SERO-4910 file (N, C-alpha, C, O; in steps of 0.05 Angstrom, whole numbers):
BEGIN
 pado doro    nc1    nc2    nc3   cac1   cac2   cac3    cc1    cc2    cc3    oc1    oc2    oc3
  Met    A    175    213    457    143    211    436    130    215    465    140    207    486
  Arg    A    106    228    460     79    228    479     63    209    477     47    209    458
  Thr    A     63    186    498     45    170    489     23    174    518     13    152    523
  Glu    A     15    194    535      2    182    556    -32    193    537    -33    214    525
  Lys    A    -46    180    538    -72    182    529    -89    206    539    -94    209    563
  Val    A   -100    225    515   -112    245    521   -139    252    526   -150    258    505
  Thr    A   -153    253    547   -180    255    548   -194    280    560   -183    301    568
  Ile    A   -213    275    561   -225    312    569   -209    323    587   -195    343    582
  His    A   -210    308    615   -187    315    634   -169    322    628   -159    338    643
  Thr    A   -149    314    600   -126    330    598   -138    354    587   -129    375    596
  Leu    A   -153    355    572   -163    383    552   -161    403    571   -151    425    566
  Gln    A   -175    394    600   -193    416    621   -162    424    630   -154    447    626
  Lys    A   -146    405    640   -115    412    653   -108    435    639   -103    457    648
  Lys    A   -107    423    600    -88    443    587   -100    478    592    -86    497    598
  Lys    A   -131    478    586   -136    502    594   -135    519    622   -137    543    626
  Ala    A   -130    498    637   -118    512    673    -94    516    666    -80    529    681
  Ala    A    -85    509    648    -50    519    653    -45    531    633    -21    533    628
  Ser    A    -67    548    611    -62    562    590    -39    543    573    -19    553    565
  Asp    A    -44    517    570    -23    503    547    -48    503    527    -72    503    533
  Lys    A    -35    502    500    -53    508    477    -59    479    470    -48    458    476
  Ile    A    -84    485    452    -97    443    446    -90    446    418    -93    468    406
  Thr    A    -78    422    404    -78    423    375    -95    401    369    -93    380    381
  Met    A   -113    407    348   -137    384    335   -132    397    304   -130    420    295
  Leu    A   -131    368    293   -133    360    268   -153    343    257   -160    322    267
  Thr    A   -166    354    227   -190    329    220   -173    299    213   -150    299    206
  Cys    A   -184    281    216   -168    253    205   -197    226    190   -218    221    202
  Tyr    A   -192    219    171   -210    206    167   -195    175    152   -209    162    136
  Asp    A   -170    168    158   -169    137    148   -141    130    166   -127    151    169
  Ala    A   -133    112    174   -116    101    186    -87    112    183    -74    120    202
  Thr    A    -81    112    168    -46    126    159    -41    154    163    -20    165    169
  Phe    A    -60    162    161    -61    199    166    -64    197    194    -57    216    206
  Ala    A    -74    176    208    -81    179    240    -58    173    256    -57    185    277
  Arg    A    -41    157    252    -21    137    256      9    164    251     29    170    265
  Leu    A      3    170    234     22    198    231     20    222    240     40    237    240
  Leu    A     -9    230    250    -18    256    262    -14    251    293     -3    265    310
  Asp    A    -28    224    297    -14    216    328     16    221    335     23    237    352
  Asp    A     33    207    319     57    201    323     72    237    329     88    244    346
  Ala    A     59    252    311     69    280    314     61    290    338     74    309    347
  Gly    A     40    280    352     38    292    380      7    314    383      1    329    402
  Val    A     -9    310    358    -33    326    361    -56    312    381    -68    290    380
  Asp    A    -56    328    393    -81    333    412   -101    314    411   -102    295    427
  Ile    A   -121    320    387   -147    313    381   -151    303    349   -142    316    330
  Leu    A   -162    284    347   -159    286    314   -195    282    313   -209    266    325
  Leu    A   -200    295    300   -232    301    291   -241    288    269   -234    295    247
  Val    A   -257    264    274   -265    248    244   -288    267    230   -312    260    231
  Gly    A   -281    291    219   -306    310    209   -318    305    182   -309    295    162
  Asp    A   -344    316    189   -363    308    165   -356    324    140   -369    323    118
  Ser    A   -326    343    149   -310    346    118   -305    336    102   -306    342     78
  Leu    A   -297    304    120   -290    282     91   -309    282     64   -300    277     41
  Gly    A   -345    292     73   -360    299     48   -340    320     23   -342    315     -1
  Met    A   -331    331     28   -314    355     19   -295    351     13   -290    356    -10
  Val    A   -275    340     31   -243    341     16   -236    305     12   -213    298      6
  Val    A   -257    288     16   -245    258      6   -276    257    -10   -274    246    -32
  Gln    A   -299    264     -5   -322    257    -33   -317    271    -54   -320    262    -77
  Gly    A   -308    292    -48   -315    311    -73   -351    325    -71   -364    335    -89
  His    A   -357    322    -52   -379    345    -48   -375    365    -39   -357    369    -22
  Ala    A   -397    391    -54   -391    418    -46   -400    427    -17   -396    451    -10
  Thr    A   -412    410      0   -412    416     27   -415    385     41   -413    363     30
  Thr    A   -420    389     61   -421    369     80   -450    355     90   -452    337    107
  Leu    A   -472    369     75   -487    360     82   -500    323     65   -522    311     69
  Pro    A   -485    317     51   -483    285     35   -484    267     57   -500    248     58
  Val    A   -469    271     72   -454    256    101   -467    235    106   -491    243    108
  Thr    A   -467    212    109   -480    191    118   -473    184    146   -449    190    150
  Leu    A   -484    174    165   -478    160    188   -467    139    188   -452    135    207
  Asp    A   -468    118    171   -450     98    168   -424    104    152   -403     91    153
  Glu    A   -426    119    142   -397    135    135   -381    150    154   -357    146    155
  Met    A   -392    164    166   -378    172    192   -366    150    216   -348    149    233
  Ile    A   -389    131    206   -378    100    237   -351     91    211   -328     85    217
  Tyr    A   -362     93    185   -329     75    170   -310     89    176   -294     75    188
  His    A   -302    116    173   -287    130    179   -273    128    203   -249    123    203
  Thr    A   -287    131    228   -281    133    257   -267    104    260   -243    104    268
  Arg    A   -281     77    254   -262     62    263   -236     60    248   -217     50    259
  Ala    A   -234     70    223   -205     69    206   -189     82    220   -168     71    225
  Val    A   -195    111    229   -174    123    249   -169    111    278   -151    118    294
  Met    A   -183     97    280   -181     85    316   -162     70    311   -143     70    327
  Arg    A   -163     54    289   -139     34    289   -116     52    284    -98     37    276
  Gly    A   -107     78    284    -76     87    280    -73    100    305    -51    112    308
  Val    A    -90    100    323    -87    120    342    -79    104    369    -89     83    376
  Arg    A    -57    119    384    -52    108    417    -58    132    436    -68    130    458
  Arg    A    -53    148    427    -47    175    448    -75    193    441    -92    193    459
  Ala    A    -79    208    417    -92    229    410   -128    222    422   -138    201    413
  Gln    A   -140    236    436   -171    234    435   -187    235    395   -184    250    375
  Val    A   -199    217    399   -217    216    365   -249    224    373   -263    209    386
  Val    A   -255    243    367   -277    256    363   -291    252    335   -279    255    314
  Gly    A   -322    244    337   -331    235    311   -344    247    303   -357    237    321
  Asp    A   -364    268    287   -376    286    271   -402    269    274   -404    247    264
  Met    A   -424    282    290   -454    275    287   -457    286    254   -455    311    249
  Pro    A   -461    267    232   -474    289    209   -495    298    203   -512    291    219
  Phe    A   -504    312    186   -532    321    181   -562    305    184   -572    290    167
  Met    A   -569    309    200   -604    301    201   -601    273    223   -621    260    228
  Ser    A   -572    264    234   -566    248    254   -574    247    275   -574    227    289
  Tyr    A   -585    275    283   -587    286    311   -610    307    311   -622    310    332
  Gln    A   -618    321    289   -640    338    288   -665    329    287   -678    349    281
  Thr    A   -679    313    289   -706    300    289   -716    293    311   -738    299    320
  Ser    A   -697    278    322   -706    271    355   -686    270    375   -664    273    365
  Ile    A   -687    267    394   -666    256    414   -665    236    413   -642    229    407
  Glu    A   -682    218    415   -689    189    414   -665    178    390   -648    161    394
  Glu    A   -668    189    372   -654    182    344   -627    194    349   -610    177    353
  Ala    A   -620    219    351   -594    230    357   -578    207    383   -556    197    379
  Met    A   -592    203    404   -587    180    428   -573    153    411   -553    141    418
  Arg    A   -586    147    391   -586    120    381   -566    126    358   -553    106    353
  Ala    A   -557    152    338   -539    158    319   -511    167    338   -490    164    326
  Ala    A   -510    175    360   -481    179    379   -474    157    393   -452    155    402
  Gly    A   -499    134    396   -486    110    407   -471     92    393   -454     76    401
  Arg    A   -484     96    363   -473     78    342   -441     92    336   -423     76    341
  Leu    A   -435    115    329   -405    122    328   -392    118    355   -368    114    357
  Val    A   -403    119    368   -379    107    405   -372     70    397   -352     58    392
  Lys    A   -400     62    401   -401     36    396   -394     22    375   -380      1    376
  Glu    A   -401     30    356   -392     19    323   -360     31    312   -343     16    302
  Gly    A   -359     61    315   -341     75    305   -312     81    327   -289     88    322
  Gly    A   -322     76    344   -301     72    369   -294     96    378   -275    100    393
  Ala    A   -309    116    370   -306    149    378   -307    155    406   -325    143    418
  Glu    A   -290    171    422   -284    173    438   -304    203    451   -309    204    475
  Ala    A   -309    213    443   -327    230    436   -339    243    409   -331    243    386
  Val    A   -366    254    422   -377    264    387   -385    299    389   -393    312    409
  Lys    A   -382    307    367   -384    333    358   -418    337    346   -433    319    337
  Leu    A   -422    360    350   -454    365    342   -452    396    339   -439    410    355
  Glu    A   -464    404    320   -461    432    312   -496    447    327   -519    438    330
  Gly    A   -485    467    331   -511    488    345   -517    493    374   -511    477    391
  Gly    A   -526    510    378   -516    526    405   -550    514    433   -556    491    439
  Ala    A   -559    533    440   -568    527    460   -598    506    449   -610    494    466
  Gln    A   -605    504    426   -635    488    419   -626    453    422   -641    433    420
  His    A   -599    454    429   -592    426    425   -585    417    458   -574    396    464
  Ala    A   -592    439    479   -580    433    507   -588    408    514   -568    396    520
  Glu    A   -616    390    518   -633    374    527   -608    349    511   -592    334    522
  Leu    A   -611    354    491   -594    330    475   -565    329    492   -558    312    507
  Val    A   -555    347    486   -527    350    503   -520    334    527   -501    319    532
  Arg    A   -552    345    549   -553    323    579   -553    304    569   -531    294    564
  Arg    A   -572    293    563   -575    259    558   -553    242    545   -548    219    551
  Leu    A   -539    255    525   -515    246    518   -498    242    548   -495    222    561
  Val    A   -490    262    552   -464    261    575   -477    248    600   -461    233    611
  Ala    A   -500    249    610   -514    220    625   -517    199    619   -522    181    635
  Ser    A   -514    195    589   -503    162    590   -483    149    581   -482    127    571
  Gly    A   -459    171    589   -433    166    586   -420    175    561   -398    166    555
  Ile    A   -431    191    546   -420    205    515   -415    224    518   -435    236    526
  Pro    A   -386    245    517   -372    261    517   -386    275    490   -394    262    471
  Val    A   -386    303    494   -403    308    476   -376    338    469   -363    350    485
  Met    A   -376    342    437   -360    376    439   -382    388    421   -391    378    401
  Gly    A   -391    413    433   -405    432    416   -392    450    387   -369    450    378
  His    A   -411    463    379   -395    478    355   -414    498    352   -438    491    350
  Ile    A   -408    522    351   -419    548    353   -404    567    322   -382    564    310
  Gly    A   -424    584    318   -410    603    302   -423    602    277   -447    606    274
  Leu    A   -404    598    253   -402    587    227   -410    553    231   -393    539    241
  Thr    A   -433    543    222   -442    515    230   -444    505    191   -461    513    175
  Pro    A   -422    489    186   -434    483    156   -458    470    154   -473    479    136
  Gln    A   -468    449    168   -492    436    157   -516    458    161   -539    451    156
  Ser    A   -512    478    168   -527    497    163   -527    518    142   -539    539    143
  Phe    A   -508    508    119   -501    524     89   -518    536     85   -517    560     87
  His    A   -549    518     77   -565    536     64   -579    559     87   -571    582     85
  Gln    A   -592    555    101   -597    574    123   -576    597    123   -583    620    116
  Leu    A   -551    592    129   -528    615    132   -529    635    106   -525    660    105
  Gly    A   -533    618     90   -534    636     54   -499    631     46   -487    645     30
  Gly    A   -488    609     59   -464    598     49   -443    603     75   -450    610     97
  Phe    A   -414    596     65   -395    600     88   -391    625     93   -377    638     78
  Lys    A   -404    639    118   -394    661    118   -397    671    147   -414    660    162
  Val    A   -383    691    155   -373    697    179   -402    697    202   -425    704    196
  Gln    A   -396    689    220   -421    692    243   -417    711    270   -393    712    277
  Gly    A   -429    721    283   -425    737    299   -417    771    298   -404    784    314
  Arg    A   -429    779    272   -417    798    278   -438    819    277   -454    823    259
  Gly    A   -435    837    305   -468    852    312   -467    839    338   -463    816    346
  Glu    A   -472    863    348   -471    854    386   -501    836    383   -500    813    391
  Gly    A   -525    845    372   -535    814    376   -533    786    371   -542    768    385
  Ala    A   -520    785    348   -514    758    342   -494    751    360   -493    727    364
  Ala    A   -472    768    374   -445    761    385   -461    756    414   -451    738    430
  Arg    A   -479    768    420   -491    764    449   -502    731    443   -492    713    456
  Lys    A   -520    725    425   -532    705    420   -507    681    427   -507    667    447
  Leu    A   -484    679    405   -457    662    408   -444    656    445   -436    635    455
  Val    A   -445    682    455   -438    678    480   -467    661    499   -463    649    521
  Glu    A   -491    664    488   -515    649    511   -508    623    503   -510    606    520
  Asp    A   -498    616    474   -504    589    463   -472    576    478   -471    552    484
  Ala    A   -455    588    482   -433    574    495   -432    566    525   -418    549    536
  Arg    A   -453    588    537   -464    584    564   -475    556    572   -471    539    589
  Thr    A   -494    559    545   -513    540    555   -505    513    549   -517    494    559
  Leu    A   -486    509    532   -474    480    520   -458    478    548   -465    457    560
  Glu    A   -440    494    563   -427    487    578   -438    482    606   -426    473    625
  Glu    A   -465    490    604   -481    479    631   -499    449    629   -509    431    642
  Ala    A   -495    455    608   -510    427    594   -487    399    594   -497    377    595
  Gly    A   -462    401    592   -452    393    600   -430    384    579   -417    364    584
  Ala    A   -425    396    558   -405    395    537   -379    398    551   -377    410    572
  Tyr    A   -357    385    537   -335    390    554   -323    401    534   -300    393    539
  Ala    A   -321    416    510   -309    428    497   -324    448    481   -348    444    486
  Leu    A   -321    467    463   -332    481    438   -317    483    418   -295    491    425
  Val    A   -321    477    391   -315    488    371   -315    516    357   -328    513    337
  Leu    A   -305    543    359   -312    565    343   -306    571    321   -283    576    315
  Glu    A   -326    569    306   -313    581    271   -327    602    263   -349    610    269
  Gly    A   -309    611    248   -315    636    241   -334    662    235   -349    675    220
  Ile    A   -316    659    269   -330    682    287   -308    701    286   -285    693    285
  Pro    A   -316    735    286   -283    752    298   -265    748    323   -271    740    346
  Leu    A   -243    754    314   -228    749    340   -234    755    365   -230    741    385
  Glu    A   -244    776    365   -249    790    394   -269    772    411   -266    764    434
  Leu    A   -295    766    390   -314    735    398   -304    721    406   -313    714    428
  Gly    A   -277    706    396   -271    689    405   -260    686    435   -265    669    453
  Lys    A   -244    706    434   -234    714    456   -252    713    481   -247    699    500
  Glu    A   -276    731    478   -289    737    502   -299    701    511   -300    692    534
  Ile    A   -305    689    488   -325    670    492   -308    652    512   -313    643    534
  Thr    A   -280    650    492   -261    634    515   -249    634    544   -236    616    555
  Glu    A   -256    661    555   -261    678    584   -284    665    588   -282    643    599
  Glu    A   -303    671    582   -327    663    591   -332    636    606   -340    632    629
  Val    A   -326    620    589   -322    592    597   -303    579    603   -280    582    598
  Ala    A   -317    558    619   -293    542    639   -280    521    618   -257    513    621
  Ile    A   -301    513    595   -288    488    584   -271    502    557   -271    525    548
  Pro    A   -260    482    552   -235    485    530   -244    495    503   -252    475    490
  Thr    A   -247    519    488   -251    526    461   -229    528    440   -210    544    438
  Ile    A   -236    509    425   -220    502    400   -226    514    375   -244    505    361
  Gly    A   -208    540    367   -218    553    345   -207    551    309   -186    547    296
  Ile    A   -226    553    305   -224    555    261   -235    580    257   -259    587    258
  Gly    A   -214    595    251   -227    622    229   -234    647    260   -250    666    256
  Ala    A   -222    644    286   -241    660    314   -219    665    318   -222    680    337
  Gly    A   -190    664    313   -175    685    323   -154    669    335   -157    645    330
  Ala    A   -131    675    353   -120    667    372   -121    672    399   -100    674    413
  Gly    A   -145    676    410   -154    680    425   -165    657    449   -169    659    474
  Thr    A   -167    640    433   -179    612    437   -159    591    451   -135    595    450
  Asp    A   -171    567    467   -154    555    477   -138    531    456   -118    517    462
  Gly    A   -148    532    435   -130    510    417   -144    516    389   -163    532    387
  Gln    A   -133    502    369   -138    513    339   -144    489    325   -129    471    332
  Val    A   -161    483    308   -162    462    289   -164    477    257   -172    498    248
  Leu    A   -152    454    248   -154    454    213   -162    426    200   -164    403    208
  Val    A   -167    439    179   -170    408    162   -142    400    153   -125    417    146
  Ile    A   -137    369    153   -114    363    151   -101    369    120    -78    375    116
  Tyr    A   -122    364     98   -114    364     76   -110    395     66   -100    400     44
  Asp    A   -119    415     84   -110    455     79    -87    453     90    -67    467     87
  Leu    A    -92    431    107    -56    453    126    -34    434    102    -14    446     94
  Leu    A    -38    414     95    -18    405     75    -17    424     46      5    425     35
  Gly    A    -42    440     32    -40    453     16    -47    431    -10    -40    436    -33
  Met    A    -64    401     -2    -72    398    -21    -93    393    -32   -100    372    -42
  Asn    A   -112    424    -32   -136    431    -48   -120    464    -55   -117    483    -39
  Glu    A   -114    462    -85   -107    493    -90   -119    508    -96   -109    531   -101
  Asp    A   -149    503   -100   -169    524   -102   -178    531    -74   -195    549    -74
  Phe    A   -170    521    -49   -186    533    -36   -167    543     -8   -152    532      8
  Lys    A   -176    569    -13   -153    596     -2   -171    609     21   -175    633     19
  Pro    A   -180    598     39   -192    610     54   -175    630     76   -154    620     85
  Lys    A   -182    650     83   -163    670    100   -157    653    125   -135    661    133
  Phe    A   -165    637    139   -159    637    160   -145    606    161   -135    598    182
  Val    A   -144    594    145   -118    574    136    -89    577    137    -84    601    135
  Arg    A    -71    564    138    -43    567    136    -33    545    127    -32    525    141
  Arg    A    -24    546    101    -10    516     93     17    524     99     31    543     94
  Tyr    A     20    502    111     40    489    119     65    476    100     89    477    106
  Glu    A     53    464     74     60    452     51     51    457     29     34    475     29
  Asn    A     58    443      4     48    447    -18     44    421    -39     48    420    -63
  Phe    A     33    399    -20     21    373    -27     20    378    -58     37    370    -74
  Ala    A      0    391    -63     -9    379    -81      9    387   -112      1    376   -133
  Val    A     26    400   -111     49    411   -130     60    383   -123     54    365   -138
  Arg    A     77    377   -101     97    355    -93     82    327    -97     98    308   -100
  Ile    A     58    319    -99     44    296   -109     49    296   -134     70    286   -141
  Arg    A     31    308   -157     40    310   -183     66    304   -191     69    290   -211
  Thr    A     88    314   -176    108    320   -193    119    288   -186    129    276   -205
  Ala    A    117    273   -152    124    245   -159    109    230   -179    122    214   -192
  Val    A     85    232   -185     72    209   -202     78    221   -225     77    202   -241
  Asp    A     86    246   -241    101    255   -267    127    235   -276    134    225   -297
  Glu    A    140    236   -244    164    212   -246    156    193   -248    163    180   -268
  Tyr    A    142    185   -233    129    148   -239    121    143   -269    129    128   -286
  Cys    A    103    158   -269    102    147   -297    117    157   -321    116    142   -340
  Asp    A    128    174   -324    158    176   -342    175    159   -335    188    152   -355
  Asp    A    183    147   -312    196    123   -310    184     93   -320    199     76   -330
  Val    A    167     91   -318    152     72   -325    145     68   -370    147     51   -388
  Arg    A    139     90   -366    135     93   -394    176     90   -411    182     78   -432
  Ala    A    186     97   -401    222    105   -406    234     71   -398    257     67   -406
  Gly    A    222     47   -383    227     26   -376    249     31   -356    269     16   -356
  Arg    A    248     51   -339    273     52   -321    254     46   -294    268     47   -274
  Phe    A    229     41   -289    222     21   -261    203      1   -268    183      4   -282
  Pro    A    214    -22   -254    234    -28   -233    245    -36   -246    239    -49   -266
  Ser    A    277    -25   -232    294    -31   -238    307    -62   -228    292    -75   -212
  Glu    A    334    -75   -237    330   -107   -228    332   -104   -201    328   -126   -190
  Asp    A    338    -81   -179    353    -87   -160    317    -85   -142    310    -93   -120
  Glu    A    303    -72   -161    273    -74   -149    255   -100   -163    232    -94   -161
  Ala    A    258   -121   -174    254   -146   -181    264   -168   -171    286   -166   -159
  Phe    A    255   -187   -172    257   -210   -164    276   -236   -177    267   -243   -199
  Thr    A    291   -246   -171    304   -269   -187    289   -303   -183    270   -304   -167
  Ala    A    295   -319   -192    294   -347   -189    314   -352   -154    306   -360   -132
  Asn    A    344   -343   -162    357   -356   -136    349   -380   -127    346   -384   -103
  Val    A    345   -400   -144    352   -432   -138    378   -442   -134    397   -437   -149
  Pro    A    379   -456   -112    411   -464   -104    410   -482   -124    388   -493   -130
  Lys    A    441   -491   -145    443   -510   -153    440   -539   -150    427   -556   -163
  Ala    A    459   -542   -125    449   -570   -111    422   -580   -106    420   -603    -96
  Ala    A    403   -569   -109    381   -571    -96    363   -586   -116    353   -567   -128
  Thr    A    352   -611   -129    342   -616   -137    310   -615   -128    305   -612   -104
  Pro    A    289   -618   -148    260   -614   -147    252   -630   -126    236   -619   -110
  Ala    A    260   -658   -120    252   -670   -110    258   -666    -82    240   -671    -66
  Arg    A    286   -655    -71    294   -639    -54    274   -623    -29    268   -627     -6
  Lys    A    269   -601    -49    258   -577    -58    225   -591    -40    219   -589    -16
  Val    A    211   -603    -58    191   -614    -41    185   -628    -13    167   -627      3
  Ala    A    211   -642    -14    213   -651     15    223   -631     39    221   -636     63
  Ser    A    238   -604     27    247   -592     47    221   -572     58    220   -562     80
  Val    A    195   -567     34    175   -551     40    153   -568     52    133   -556     62
  Ser    A    154   -591     52    128   -609     67    143   -611     94    127   -615    112
  Ala    A    163   -610    102    177   -608    128    168   -582    141    163   -583    165
  Leu    A    166   -566    133    158   -540    150    139   -533    163    117   -530    152
  Thr    A    141   -528    195    124   -531    212    120   -498    219    135   -481    209
  Phe    A     97   -490    238     86   -475    248    110   -470    281    115   -490    295
  Ala    A    120   -445    288    142   -447    309    127   -462    333    138   -474    351
  Gly    A     87   -458    330     80   -478    354     86   -503    350     84   -515    371
  Gly    A     93   -516    332     93   -538    324     69   -547    308     59   -566    319
  Cys    A     57   -541    289     29   -544    278     51   -547    249     73   -536    244
  Ala    A     37   -561    240     42   -573    204     26   -546    187      5   -534    192
  Ala    A     47   -543    168     40   -525    151     22   -529    137     19   -554    135
  Ser    A      0   -514    120    -26   -521    109     -9   -524     72     13   -514     69
  Pro    A    -22   -539     49    -18   -539     31    -11   -505     21      8   -500      7
  Asp    A    -32   -485     31    -27   -466     16      2   -449     24     16   -436      8
  Glu    A      7   -452     53     33   -442     61     53   -460     60     73   -455     74
  Glu    A     53   -485     45     75   -492     42     79   -483      1    100   -482    -11
  Ala    A     58   -480     -7     65   -464    -35     78   -443    -29    101   -439    -37
  Ala    A     66   -428    -14     77   -400     -8    107   -405     -5    124   -399    -21
  Ala    A    111   -419     19    146   -427     25    163   -425     -1    184   -412     -7
  Ala    A    149   -439    -12    161   -458    -41    173   -430    -62    195   -426    -72
  Asp    A    146   -415    -63    147   -395    -85    158   -369    -79    165   -354    -97
  Gly    A    162   -364    -49    176   -343    -34    165   -315    -38    170   -296    -52
  Ala    A    146   -322    -16    119   -304    -16    127   -280     -8    143   -276     11
  Leu    A    113   -259    -25    125   -228    -22    125   -219      6    145   -210     18
  Tyr    A    100   -223     16     94   -224     41     94   -236     73     71   -241     80
  Ser    A    106   -240     88    104   -266    106     80   -251    125     75   -227    123
  Thr    A     63   -271    148     51   -264    160     52   -288    185     33   -287    200
  Val    A     68   -303    189     71   -333    201     96   -331    196    109   -323    176
  Thr    A    106   -346    226    142   -356    232    144   -381    217    121   -389    213
  Val    A    159   -396    208    160   -424    206    185   -428    209    203   -411    212
  Arg    A    187   -457    207    228   -462    221    222   -489    215    199   -497    219
  Ala    A    244   -506    205    246   -536    203    244   -543    232    254   -531    251
  Asp    A    224   -568    232    215   -588    251    246   -598    257    250   -617    273
***
């Protein structure tokens, strides 16, 4: 199992060695632990949670407090992967000062190891300020979901010479400002390859072809958990929507038919015949913690009842 912590320097070395970078979105500790164990390099706590977790049509309703909450949850499940927190809509567009405070909260309260923000050259000064303050910044250009209304929907960007040149310049400007990596979303594969060759920092594509330094997908899309969402750039590695429904259908059938729980999945009294009520109380009262501390009345009751989950170690004094 890979255990060396992934940092911005790890990613730079990967680009230099032409070693592809893997990145997936993540929103909770359970998925974080699984993805981290699988060796994913970067976990993005994306504002895509507004769509795949909260059920919104866009990412726009997601708040900074919600991003902090989910980032903190993901951090609890990670040992190796780098954790990047998305800056949500209007947390950085109004002023540099407000953006600095928002990014600081994502790092300080959420535990993010870097922040990601959408947009090109217009955010260069903000990127400089954040990097100068010690906060690594991942840029995001091309299809920027927070600009959904301005773009007229989720549409491929960078088609046409003028649009392509602007994205190349945005990439260069963000690199010069200090961004350590760039997400390239929804652009022609030729442009994705060109930008990757133009900048010295890693590029991570989503709908940008195979010429980028790495790839990112929304974990729910990779696992096939939304059957109605079938964009061209997503490869489904599982069909969990069907598998989850099948498992839940079987559970419901077993409960209704009385097959769950079975006797093997239930508890019995299991009281020793030689024990008397008085003796049992005395035995419970004699329990102490391993450090020698006497058990509390609640802990004694739990020991007597046979608690389902044990979080302390007890021994007979």
